[in-house]
Structure formats: structure tokens, C-alpha cells
N, C-alpha and C positions, 0 to 999 in steps of 0.2 A: 544569465544562469543555469549551476554545473548539473551533471546527471546524475549525483546521489540527490539535491534538493529537488530536482523535475521527478524522479522517483517516491520522492514524499508526494506530489503533490498531484501524483495517481494515485498513489493510495488510500489521499482524503475522496479520489471519486472511488475507489474502490470500497470504501464501509459505505458512504452512503448507497450504488451499484448494492452491498452484501445488506444491506439496512432495505429495501424495495424488494427483493430476491424473497427476504425472510418470506419476510411476512404476505409473500401471496400465496397462497393458496395450490397443494398441488406435488407434488415428489421429485415434479425437473424442474420447478422453481429451486425446492430445496436443494437441488443438488448443486444447481447456476448458483448458489448463494459459499458452499463447500469451496465449489472451485472456485471464487471474487475471494473467501475466504485466508484459501491457501495459497492465490493472487497473491495478494495486498497481504502473506505472511511472508513472504518471498522476498516481494519489493521494500520492504519490510530489514532482514535479513543484507539484499545483498547493498545499499547505500550508503549502509553505518560500514560496513566490508569496506568499498569505494573511498568513503571518503576520509577515511584514519591509513588509506592506502596510497594518497593521490593529494593525503594531504589535505583535500577541501573541505574539510572542518571552514561550518558560520554560527551562525548566527540562530540563522535559522532554523539550519535542519539538526540544532541541538535543543530550538524551542518545543519542533514537529514532531522528538523523539520524544 
């Protein structure tokens, strides 16, 4: 498992956390949902950049993106 694919798997976990935080009550959890969404967005950008830069493009990465 290379780094771009690891970031993709992390993004799946972050998506689940985002959903949980989004549906919890309170401003604190909404802020956590926003932070989680932002972190997931950054991992999406980073994994694509790293995969192309290091020529680690995989079928798994193509499917998940």
C-alpha cells in the first residue's frame, strides 16, 4: 500500500467521522465536521499530487477518486 492509497483510505474514515459530527447537536460538533471536511479535502488534493509526482497511479486510486 503506497502513500497515496493510504491517504485515500484515511479519507474514507474521515468521511464517516464527518457524517457523525454533522448530525450531532451543537456548534462544537459542527466545527469538528467542518475541520474534518477540510482535512479530507486536503488529503484528496495531496494524494492526487503524490500519485502523479511519484508515478504511483493504481487502479484502486483511480476507482476511489
